[in-house]
C-alpha positions as CSV (number, residue, x, y, z in Angstrom):
1,M,4.4,8.2,8.1
2,A,5.7,4.8,9.2
3,G,9.1,6.2,10.3
4,I,7.8,9.1,12.3
5,T,5.1,7.1,14.1
6,Y,7.6,4.2,14.8
7,T,10.0,6.8,16.3
8,V,7.2,8.0,18.5
9,N,6.5,4.4,19.5
10,V,10.1,3.8,20.4
11,L,10.3,7.0,22.5
12,I,7.1,6.1,24.4
13,A,8.3,2.5,24.9
14,S,11.6,3.7,26.3
15,E,9.8,6.1,28.7
16,V,7.1,3.6,29.8
17,G,9.5,0.7,30.1
18,S,8.2,-2.6,31.7
19,E,6.3,-5.2,29.8
20,R,3.5,-2.9,28.9
21,G,5.6,-0.7,26.6
22,D,7.8,-3.4,25.1
23,V,5.1,-4.3,22.6
24,L,5.6,-0.8,21.0
25,Y,8.9,-2.0,19.6
26,L,7.0,-4.3,17.2
27,P,6.1,-2.5,14.0
28,L,2.5,-2.7,12.7
29,V,1.0,-4.7,15.5
30,G,2.7,-3.1,18.5
31,P,0.5,0.0,18.8
32,W,-2.7,-2.1,18.6
33,L,-1.4,-4.5,21.3
34,Y,-0.5,-1.4,23.5
35,I,-4.1,-0.1,23.0
36,N,-5.5,-3.4,24.0
37,E,-3.4,-3.3,27.3
38,V,-3.9,0.4,28.2
39,C,-7.4,1.3,27.1
40,D,-9.6,-0.7,29.4
41,N,-12.1,2.0,29.9
42,D,-13.2,5.0,27.8
43,S,-10.4,7.4,28.6
44,S,-9.6,10.6,26.6
45,G,-6.2,9.4,25.4
46,C,-7.5,6.3,23.7
47,S,-8.9,8.1,20.7
48,F,-5.4,9.7,20.1
49,L,-3.8,6.2,20.4
50,V,-6.3,4.8,17.8
51,L,-5.5,7.7,15.4
52,H,-1.8,7.2,15.9
53,S,-2.1,3.4,15.3
54,L,-4.2,4.0,12.2
55,T,-1.5,6.4,10.9
56,H,1.3,3.9,11.7
57,T,-0.6,1.0,10.0
58,T,-1.3,3.1,6.9
59,G,2.4,4.2,6.7
60,V,3.7,0.6,7.0
61,I,1.3,-0.5,4.3
62,L,2.2,2.3,2.0
63,L,5.9,1.7,2.6
64,A,5.6,-2.0,1.8
65,Y,3.5,-1.3,-1.3
66,G,6.1,1.3,-2.5
67,L,9.0,-1.2,-2.1
68,L,7.3,-4.2,-3.5
69,A,5.2,-2.8,-6.4
70,R,6.5,-3.4,-9.9
71,R,6.0,-0.5,-12.2
72,Q,7.6,0.3,-15.5
73,I,9.1,3.8,-15.6
74,L,9.9,5.3,-19.0
75,A,12.9,7.6,-18.9
76,R,14.6,9.6,-21.7
77,N,18.2,8.8,-22.2
78,D,18.9,10.7,-25.5
79,A,19.4,14.0,-23.7
80,A,22.6,14.6,-21.8
81,W,24.9,17.2,-20.6
82,M,28.5,17.1,-19.5
83,L,30.9,19.4,-17.7
84,T,34.5,18.7,-19.0
85,P,37.9,20.3,-18.8
86,A,38.7,22.4,-21.9
87,R,41.5,24.5,-23.2
88,V,40.5,28.2,-23.4
89,G,43.0,30.4,-25.2
90,E,46.3,29.9,-23.5
91,G,44.7,28.6,-20.3
92,Y,42.4,25.9,-19.1
93,G,38.8,26.0,-18.0
94,F,35.6,24.1,-18.1
95,A,33.2,23.6,-21.0
96,A,29.5,22.6,-20.6
97,L,28.4,20.4,-23.4
98,A,24.8,19.5,-24.1
99,K,23.2,17.0,-26.4
100,F,19.5,17.0,-27.2
């Protein structure tokens, strides 16, 4: 969510240019600052901008939580499989070995 909405922000900022669109390069606060500059009256595009900004903010918060949260993950390590070269008759081949 954060990556897609930030990509949209960068594309819009490159098209709009000037000082008005430069705030969109800032993640998390940029879309809100852009809404503050653009939506002076009740225009129809402002509701889309608010929804886009909420999606971007949610995506950044979820990304930060996913990267910073500590959680113990239990993983089995007694099961394994291996693909190894093996001699088969008078030639060579591969053998799949599994351990459970």
